[in-house]
C-alpha positions in Angstrom: 67.8 57.4 21.2 68.8 61.0 21.5 66.5 64.0 21.8 67.1 67.4 20.3 65.4 70.8 20.8 62.9 72.0 18.2 64.5 75.5 18.7 67.8 73.8 17.5 70.0 75.7 19.9 70.7 73.1 22.6 72.7 69.9 23.0 71.2 66.5 22.1 70.5 64.5 25.3 69.3 61.1 26.4 65.8 60.0 27.4 66.1 60.4 31.2 67.9 63.7 30.8 65.1 65.0 28.6 62.5 63.8 31.1 64.3 65.5 34.0 64.8 68.8 32.0 61.2 68.9 30.6 62.0 71.8 28.3 65.3 72.5 26.5 67.5 75.4 27.7 66.6 77.3 24.5 62.9 76.9 25.5 62.3 74.3 22.7 60.4 71.1 23.0 62.4 67.9 22.9 61.9 65.6 19.9 63.4 62.1 19.2 66.2 61.9 16.6 64.2 59.3 14.7 60.8 57.6 14.7 61.4 53.8 14.8 59.3 51.5 12.6 57.8 48.3 14.1 57.8 45.2 12.0 54.6 44.0 10.3 54.8 40.8 12.2 54.2 42.8 15.4 50.8 44.1 14.0 49.9 40.7 12.5 50.3 39.1 16.0 49.1 41.9 18.1 45.9 40.1 19.2 48.1 37.5 21.0 50.2 40.1 22.9 49.3 41.6 26.3 48.7 45.3 26.7 51.7 45.6 28.8 54.0 43.8 26.3 52.6 46.0 23.5 53.4 49.1 25.5 56.9 47.9 26.3 57.8 47.2 22.6 56.4 50.6 21.6 58.3 52.7 24.2 61.5 50.7 24.5 63.2 52.2 21.4 62.6 55.7 22.8 64.0 54.8 26.2 67.1 52.9 24.9 69.6 51.9 27.6 68.6 54.6 30.1 66.3 52.2 31.9 67.1 48.4 32.2 64.5 46.2 30.4 63.3 44.6 33.5 62.7 47.9 35.3 61.1 49.4 32.2 58.7 46.4 32.0 57.8 46.9 35.7 57.2 50.7 35.0 54.9 49.8 32.1 53.0 47.2 34.1 52.4 49.7 37.0 51.3 52.3 34.5 48.7 50.1 32.7 47.0 48.4 35.7 43.6 49.3 34.4 41.5 48.5 31.4 40.7 50.5 28.2 37.3 49.3 27.1 35.7 50.0 23.7 32.0 50.8 24.0 29.8 50.6 20.9 27.5 53.6 20.2 26.2 52.7 16.8 27.2 50.3 14.0 30.0 52.4 12.8 30.9 54.4 16.0 32.3 53.4 19.3 34.1 55.1 22.2 37.5 54.2 23.7 37.2 54.9 27.5 40.5 56.3 28.8 39.1 57.3 32.2 39.3 54.0 34.1 42.5 55.0 35.9 42.7 56.4 39.5 41.8 60.0 38.7 39.2 59.3 35.9 41.1 60.9 33.1 43.2 59.8 30.1 46.2 61.7 31.6 46.6 59.0 34.2 48.7 57.0 31.7 51.3 59.7 31.0 51.5 60.9 34.6 52.0 57.5 36.0 54.6 56.6 33.4 56.5 59.8 33.9 56.4 59.6 37.7 57.9 56.1 37.6 60.6 57.1 35.2 61.6 59.9 37.4 61.5 57.8 40.5 64.0 55.5 38.7 66.1 58.5 37.7 66.3 59.7 41.2 67.8 56.5 42.5 71.2 57.9 41.3 70.4 61.4 42.4 69.3 61.0 46.0 70.8 64.3 47.1 69.1 66.4 44.4 65.5 67.5 45.0 63.5 67.8 41.8 60.6 70.3 41.4 57.9 69.3 38.9 56.2 72.4 37.6 52.9 71.8 35.7 50.1 73.9 34.2 46.6 72.4 34.0 43.4 73.3 32.3 41.6 70.5 34.2 42.6 66.9 34.2 46.4 67.1 34.1 46.6 68.5 37.6 44.8 65.6 39.3 46.6 63.0 37.3 50.0 64.5 38.0 49.1 65.0 41.7 48.1 61.3 42.0 51.0 60.0 39.9 53.7 61.8 41.9 52.1 61.7 45.4 54.7 60.8 48.0 57.4 60.1 45.3 60.7 60.6 47.1 62.9 63.4 46.0 60.1 65.1 43.9 58.1 68.2 44.8 55.1 69.0 42.6 53.8 72.5 41.9 50.5 72.7 39.9 49.3 75.9 38.4 45.6 76.1 37.5 43.3 78.9 36.3 41.0 80.3 39.0 37.3 79.4 38.4 38.0 77.5 35.2 38.2 73.9 36.3 35.4 71.8 37.6 34.9 71.3 41.3 36.0 67.7 41.3 39.1 68.6 39.2 40.0 71.3 41.7 39.5 68.9 44.6 41.8 66.3 43.0 44.7 68.8 42.7 44.3 70.9 45.8 43.6 68.4 48.6 46.5 65.9 48.7 49.2 67.9 50.5 52.5 66.2 51.3 54.7 66.9 48.2 51.9 68.4 46.2 51.2 72.2 46.1 48.4 73.9 44.1 48.8 77.4 42.7 45.6 79.2 41.8 46.3 81.6 39.0 44.1 84.7 38.3 44.0 84.1 34.5 43.5 81.5 31.8 45.3 78.2 31.1 47.6 80.0 28.6 48.8 82.3 31.4 49.6 79.2 33.6 51.4 77.6 30.7 53.4 80.8 29.9 54.5 81.0 33.6 55.8 77.4 33.5 57.7 78.1 30.3 59.2 81.3 31.8 60.3 79.5 34.8 62.4 77.0 32.7 64.5 79.8 31.3 64.8 82.0 34.4 68.4 81.9 35.3 67.7 82.7 39.0 65.5 79.6 39.3 67.8 77.4 37.1 70.8 78.2 39.3 69.0 77.5 42.6 66.8 74.4 41.8 66.2 71.5 39.4 63.0 72.0 37.5 61.0 69.8 35.1 57.5 69.8 33.7 54.8 67.2 33.8 52.8 68.8 31.0 52.6 67.0 27.7 55.6 69.0 26.6 57.5 66.4 28.7 58.5 63.5 26.4 57.6 60.9 29.1 54.0 62.3 29.3 53.7 62.7 25.6 55.1 59.5 24.2 53.5 57.2 26.6 50.1 58.3 25.3 50.8 56.1 22.3 50.0 53.0 24.4 46.3 53.3 24.1 46.3 53.8 20.4 48.0 50.4 20.0 45.6 48.9 22.5 42.6 50.4 20.6 43.8 48.9 17.4 44.2 45.5 19.0 40.7 45.5 20.4 38.8 47.3 17.5 35.4 46.0 16.8 35.6 45.8 13.0 39.1 44.6 12.1 38.3 44.6 8.4 37.3 48.2 8.2 39.6 51.3 7.9 40.2 52.9 11.4 39.4 56.6 12.1 40.1 58.0 15.5 38.7 61.3 16.8 40.6 63.0 19.6 39.3 65.8 21.7 42.2 68.2 21.5 43.5 71.0 23.6 47.3 71.1 23.9 47.6 68.5 21.1 49.9 66.1 22.9 47.4 63.3 22.8 46.8 63.4 19.1 50.5 64.0 18.4 51.1 60.7 20.1 48.5 59.2 17.8 50.4 60.6 14.8 53.7 59.2 16.1 52.0 55.8 16.5 50.8 56.0 12.8 54.4 56.8 11.7 55.7 53.8 13.7 53.5 51.6 11.4 50.2 51.5 13.4 47.4 51.2 10.8 45.4 54.3 11.7 43.9 55.5 8.4 42.6 58.8 9.7 43.0 61.0 12.8 40.6 63.8 13.6 41.4 66.8 15.8 38.1 67.8 17.5 38.2 71.0 19.4 35.8 73.5 21.1 35.7 77.2 19.9 39.5 77.4 20.7 40.0 76.3 17.1 43.6 77.4 16.3 44.5 74.1 14.6 41.2 73.4 12.7 41.5 77.0 11.3 45.2 76.3 10.3 44.2 73.1 8.5 41.6 75.0 6.7 43.5 78.2 5.8 47.2 77.2 6.0 47.8 80.1 8.4 48.8 79.3 12.0 47.3 82.1 14.1 47.3 81.3 17.9 44.6 83.2 19.9 43.7 84.0 23.5 41.9 81.0 24.9 38.2 81.2 25.7 36.3 79.4 28.5 34.0 76.5 27.5 32.2 73.6 29.1 35.0 71.3 27.8 37.6 73.2 29.8 40.6 70.8 29.3 40.6 71.9 25.7 40.6 75.7 26.4 44.0 76.2 24.8 44.5 79.0 22.2 48.2 78.3 21.5 48.8 74.5 21.8 52.4 73.7 22.7 52.6 70.3 21.0 51.5 71.5 17.6 55.2 72.2 16.7 55.9 68.6 17.2 53.1 67.7 14.7 54.6 70.1 12.2 58.0 68.5 12.7 56.6 65.0 12.1 55.4 66.2 8.7 58.4 68.5 8.0 56.0 71.5 8.0 54.3 70.1 4.9 50.6 71.0 5.4 49.5 68.9 2.4 51.0 65.7 3.8 49.5 66.6 7.2 46.1 67.1 5.8 46.0 63.7 4.3 46.0 62.0 7.7 44.7 64.8 10.0 41.3 66.5 9.8 40.1 69.3 12.1 36.7 70.4 13.3 35.4 72.6 16.1 32.2 73.0 18.0 30.3 75.3 20.3 29.0 74.6 23.7 25.5 74.4 22.4 26.5 71.8 19.8 28.4 69.9 22.5 25.3 69.7 24.7 23.2 68.5 21.8 25.8 65.8 21.1 25.6 64.6 24.8 21.9 64.2 24.3 22.3 62.5 20.9 24.8 59.9 22.3 22.5 59.2 25.2 19.4 58.8 23.0 21.2 56.5 20.5 22.9 54.2 23.0 22.1 55.1 26.6 25.8 56.1 27.0 26.7 59.1 29.1 29.5 61.1 27.6 31.4 64.0 29.1 31.7 67.3 27.1 35.1 66.4 25.8 34.0 63.0 24.5 30.9 64.7 23.0 33.2 67.0 21.0 35.2 64.0 19.9 31.9 62.3 18.8 30.9 65.4 16.7 34.3 65.4 14.9 34.0 61.7 14.1 30.4 62.1 13.0 31.3 65.0 10.6 34.2 63.0 9.2 32.2 59.9 8.6 29.4 61.9 7.0 31.8 63.4 4.4 33.7 60.2 3.8 33.0 57.9 0.7 34.6 54.9 2.4 33.4 52.6 5.2 35.3 53.3 8.5 35.4 51.9 12.0 35.1 55.2 14.0 36.4 55.6 17.5 36.2 58.7 19.6 38.2 59.0 22.7 36.3 59.5 26.0 38.9 61.3 27.9 37.3 62.0 31.3 34.5 60.4 33.4 31.2 62.4 33.2 31.3 62.8 37.0 34.0 65.4 36.6 31.5 67.6 34.8 28.5 66.4 36.7 26.6 69.7 36.7 26.7 70.1 33.0 25.9 66.5 32.2 23.0 66.2 34.7 21.5 69.5 33.5 21.8 68.4 29.9 20.5 64.9 30.2 18.1 65.6 33.2 19.4 62.5 34.9 21.9 61.7 37.6 25.5 60.5 37.3 26.6 58.0 39.8 29.7 58.9 41.7 32.5 56.2 41.3 33.8 54.8 44.5 37.4 55.8 43.8 36.4 59.5 43.7 34.2 59.7 46.7 37.0 60.1 49.2 38.1 63.3 47.4 34.8 65.2 47.7 35.0 65.9 51.5 38.6 67.1 51.6 39.5 70.7 52.2 40.9 72.7 49.3 44.4 74.2 49.9 45.8 76.5 47.3 48.0 79.6 47.0 46.5 82.5 44.9 48.8 84.4 42.5 48.3 86.8 39.6 51.8 87.3 38.1 55.0 85.4 37.2 56.9 87.3 39.8 54.7 85.9 42.5 55.4 82.4 41.3 59.1 83.0 41.1 59.2 84.4 44.6 57.3 81.4 45.9 59.6 78.9 44.2 62.8 80.7 45.4 61.5 80.7 49.0 60.9 77.0 48.8 
């Protein structure tokens, strides 16, 4: 498998080279030369296949010969060492919990897979130090910090917007130390993301250090998110119904992985992009005009993205044909007030405690099912544990959220971050390192 830049002005490269580069020299996102199709027998027998074997068969065509099969199987096994339970909410609605990993967020899958791929790549590059530069609107930072913690030959620099991530999220990305450094940016997530993209085309940095990104712009982070769509299909509650999946969406890497899964043959009948008031994509699906905006802060902060990087990949999947795209993808957006009402509604119906992102996903699924004339099995992705948004959830439900054991050790650690307000400050910091 070869990967090419969506700006079409860089050389095609292999999987590991694309992982190490993150972004193409022409600032384009890498994209696979083809989307492989899995045979129907694979889906007919999927219930008898382990999650790890499913994931290996899904990702192997994209990796090719870059990683030996035995090593790739081990990477997949290490990545998927936790469960992905489906919890019923009503007869037609259930949630897929993606927060059972070490940092309580769906991004654990991509971060762990990418870290292990880079660790393998570094076996043959022992003398070359790699710097992973990543922007986060919330959960990416913690997942990347945990996934890369103490990985030899890799330094991680995480940019996050000051005052716009939850306390637990901030603790997860600012307290590890070792090879993890947190940069606190006086701005929004879009500013953090722009700084990361600028660094990748800055000749002073390129000539003095090896940079890559662990955002979902990186193919290892992005493509490995397909794993749980296949696992969800395997474990769906109503196998005889059409499947609709609602994805709380910010940078659109997660739902893009779902769309790739569908093009590989996975029988997903409908995908729903559910966003907060940062509604660039739902507006595009409604008007046909793509108009990115400055991001606005909400209680579902991981989705506070006004110009989602991965949407260009979605457009490429459908050859910029909005009519084909609209057949499989619906888009809806919701306010903080609607999100809080949804948290209450989910709890009243089932006793289930959803975080704000999952609640947005629930609203999008509910709206789609209401307007549909067919019977669907509806799944919404619960992308983060409610403890990460404990103040909002507890005030909304007037109840307490139990702190999971695997997060308690983070709460008493001291925050350590470097404040900046401009790209020049980031560049100066990186060059001094």
